[in-house]
N, C-alpha and C positions, 0 to 999 in steps of 0.2 A: 252426751255422748259417754260411750263405756271404754275401761280401759281393763276390763277383769281378762279378758283373753287375748292381751298383747296388743295386735294390730288391731286397726281401726279407721275408720274415714268418717271425718268430720270437719266442723269449720271453727275456729277460733281467732279471736279478737284480742290483739296485743294491747296494754294499755297506750302505748303511744299510737295508737289509730290503726297500724298496720292490720292487715288481714290474711291467714292463711286457710285453706281449704285445700285439703286432702289426704294422704295416708298419714297415720304415727304409728310409731314402735313406741309404746308406752306413753310417756308426754312429750317425745319429740321427733319432729316431721320426719318421716322416714317412706321411701317410695316413691309415688308420683303425687304431685301437689303444686299449686297455685299459688303464690305468694304476692299479694298487691300493697306496696310502699304508700304513704299517707302523700308522696308528692306524685304519684302517679304511677309510679315503674311498676312493670309488672313482669315475674317469671313465671313460667310454667313447663315443669320437667321433672327430673328427676332428685329425689334427696337422700342424703345418706347422714345417720343420727344428726337431724338437725343443721347440715351442710351442705350447701347446693353442689351438687358432685354428680356428674355423668352428663347424660346428654338432655338438652332444656333449651329454651328460646326465649331472650328478654326482649322487652320493648319498653325502652323509655319515653318519657314525655314530647320529647324534643321529635319522636316521629323516627327517630334510630332503631335498629334492630340487628340484633344477635341470633343466629340459629346454629347451635354446635356441642361442642364438648365443654363441660366446665368442671373444675376443681377446687374444692374448698372456697367457693366463692368466686374464682378467678376463671377468666376465659383461657382455658389451658387446654391445649390438643389439636383438633382439628374443628373448623368452623369458619361461617361466612358472617361479615359485618357489613349490614348495609346502611350507609352514613345519609344522615339528612340531606346533604348538600348533594346527592345523588352517586356518591363514590361508593366502589363496592370493592370489600377486601375478602378471596377466598383463598385458604391456607391453615398453616399452621398458628399455633399461639403457643406464649410461655407466660404466664403471669399477667394475663390481660395485655401483652404486648405482642407485636407480631414478632413472631420469633421463628425461622425454618425456611422452608419453600412457601410460597404464597405469591398469588397474583391480585394486582390491585389495578380497577378503573375508575381514573378520576373525575371528578366531575366536570374539569375542562375537556374530557374524553382521552387525555394522557393515558396511556397503560404502561405497566409493568409487570414483568414475570419473571422471577429469580430468588434470590434467598435475600431474607431478613436478620438483622439482631437487634433485638429490643426495640423494635418499632421502628428501626431504620434500614435501608437497604443496604447489605453487607454481603460480600462474596460473588459469585458471577451472576449477571442479571440482564436482561435486555429491557429498555426504555423506550418507548414509542411515544412521540409527539404528535398531536392531532393535527400539527401543521406538515407532518411528513418525514420529519427527521427522525433517526435511530441512533441508538447507543446500545451496543453489546461488547459487555466485557466486566472488569471487574469494578466494585463497589466498597466504599469504606465510610463508616457514619453517615449514610444517606447520600455521600456524593461521588461522582466517578473518580476511582484513583486504582492506580495499577495498568495494567495492558486492556486496550479496548480500542475499539472502531466505531468512529460516528461517522453516519452517513447522514449528510444533507439533502433535503427534498429537490435542492439546485441540481444533484448529481454530484457534489464534491464530496470528498472521504479523506478522514485521517485515519490513520493507524499508528498507534504506538501507545507513549507512556501517559497518564494522566494524573492530576494531583489536586484534590479538593476542586473538583468538578472542572478543570484547565488544562491543555496540552501541557504536559510538564515533563521534558526529557529527551527522548530517541524517537525519530518516528517519520513517518512520510506522510504527505500531503497531495492527494492527488485530485486535481481539479477537473472541472465539469467537462472540457476541452481536450482533456487527454494529457495534458502536462503535468509534471510530477515534480516535487521539490523535497529532498531528502536531507534533513538535518535535526537540528536541536531546538527545543521550545523552553522558555522559561515564564510561567505563570500565564499562559497561552499566546505568547508572542514569539516569534522566531528569534532566537540568540544564537549568536556564534557562527561558526562555520557550517557551511551546507551545498547541496549541490542541485540545481535547477536544469531539469528535462523539459524543452518545449516540445508542444504539440509535433510527433512526427506527420510527415506528408501522407495522408490517406488515401489520396489517388493519385497514383505517380504519371507525371506525364508523358507521352510517349515520345521516344528518340525520334531526333530530328536529323535528316543527313541532306549533306550539299551535295548539288546535283553534280559536281566535279572538283576536282582539285589539280592544280598545277604539279607537275614532276617534273622538274629540269624544264627541257624543252617542249614536253609533252602533257597533252590535258587528257587525264584518267577518269572514265565514269566510276561514279562512286555513288550506287544506288543501297537500299536496304542488303540487296541478295548479293552484291559485291564485298560489302562490309561484312556480313557473316559470312561468306564462303572460307573455305579452307585457306585460301591465299591471302584475304583480308588486303588491306590499305597499302599494305607494306609491299604487296605485289609489283607495285609500280617502281622498286628499287630497281635499277638499272646500272649496267657497267659495260664498257666498250670493249675492253678488253680485261685479263685477270691482273695486268701490271698496271692498268691506268687506274686512278681516282674514280670512285663510285658516284653516281648519283642518287642522293638521296633526299627524300621527301617525307613529311609524316602530317598528319592532321594535327590542328589545333584546336582551340576552344572555339572561335568563332566559325571553323568548319565542321566541327561535329560536338553535338552536346549528347551527352549519355543520360542514361536513367539518373535521377537526381532521388535519393532515397537516405540521406545524409542524417545523421543522429547529431544535432547540436546537444552540446552540454556547458553550464554556465557555473562557475564557483561561485558561491555567493558569500558575503559575510555580512550579518545583522547584529543591532544592538537593541535590544528592549523593542525589537518590530521594527525597527528602520534598518532600512539597506544601505550599508556603508559601502562595501565594495562590490563589483562583479566582475569577473573574470571568463575569458571563452579559452578554453586550452586548445590545442592543436585537435584537427580532426583526424580521423581513423580512416587510414588508404585502405579501400577495398578495389574489387573488382569494379571498373565501371566509372571508377572516380577519375576525373581529370587528371590528377597526377599519378595516378596507378603505373602507366608505359614508364612515367621518369624515375618512380621507385624501382620498378625490374630491371630498367638500365643502370640505375648506380647499384644496385645488388651483383649485377652482372658483373661489372666494370672494376668493382673493387676485388671481388672473387677471382677475377683474371689476376688483377695485379698481385695481390698477396702470392696466389701459386705461381707466378713466375719468378717473382724476387726471393722470395723465401728457400728455394734451394741453392742458392747462391752463398758462398760462405761469407759472414762478415768480414769488413776491410777497411782500412781508411778509406774516407772519400778522396777522390780523385779530380782535376780539372776537368776530365773528360763526362763527370757526371753532372757536369751543369751546361747550359746553353743548348743548340736547338738540336743537335746531334743526340742529345740524352734523352730527348723526348720521344715517348712512344704513341703510336696512333693506329688504332686497329678497327676495323669493321667488324659489326657482330649483326648477321644477318638473320632473319628468324630462324628460316633453314638449318642452319649451323655453316661452317666453313672447315678447312683444314685444321685452322688455330682456335676456333670457337665453338660452343657446343649448341645444340640449336636450343630454342627458347619461346617462349610466349607472347613476347612483348615484340614491339616494331623495330625494324631493323635501324642501329645507329652506328654511330662514329665514338670509340672512347679515348681520350688521350690523357698518357700520363707525363707529368711535368717532374721531370728530375726524380723517379722512382728510388734510387738508390740514396739520393740526399734526402728523402724524406721516410726513409727507412728507420 
């Protein structure tokens, strides 16, 4: 071969048995060339002043293969590595390590799409297992760390804090049946206080109505139409005269069952994954709840008492403030009366026992 005109194309066998075939700049490989090591490794691509730099392809004796950018002999830039085990990485490289944005398909068909740092997952990424599980969130040093969401193939889900691949910190776990636990985790185990929400009733049952209810000495028909009429079940409240006592009747649990769509909540305490205590707090009372009318009646009665005695000047308690004469009994019909406002509850009696004493 000749070097008189600077660049040339030739074959050169080195003293260690390696072989280079390609372009030269003087005595140095430069341009396009193919280098074969004695151990069977082959590089075919660009050279710059005796350094493997630019785009090229490397084939190892094991069968692994790289195609992409190279700098100073290192995998550096954008490229794809096809492993002998069938794994494939496509993305960014730095000094022969996966670094930056990249996608890897593993030999077991797991897959990761996200950011890397010095060969390990770090930053935001999504890992999909071949069994259907998926994690999407933050990574550190190749492990799930920080905020992330894990979805299992069975429908369960965890959204919260992670550390070294385990749930650690605050988060919530949603089960496939719709139930939910909100609390604290420590090294993959529930630890401390949390709240458990069982599955809500998905298909509310139809309310049932008794055919009739007894009102004093009368029997009142009570079908769905009459229950939802303007008068409702409190229409059976009657009186012989304005000066005589009223006859009051109301439905109870055995007579009327309303739509049940309650949300149960349980306060729980765990210690390293073991349930220590569980407490069910009071229920929220809403329209249709069996205690809803009782709640309204209490509110109306208390407002009545407070409004009646508040204008009365403060004074010493007297003997007349005790006993039967000090008791106040008032009827609250739904449509209102001379002394009571109209309301949306059933008619009821309210008794104040010695209000001036308890003031």
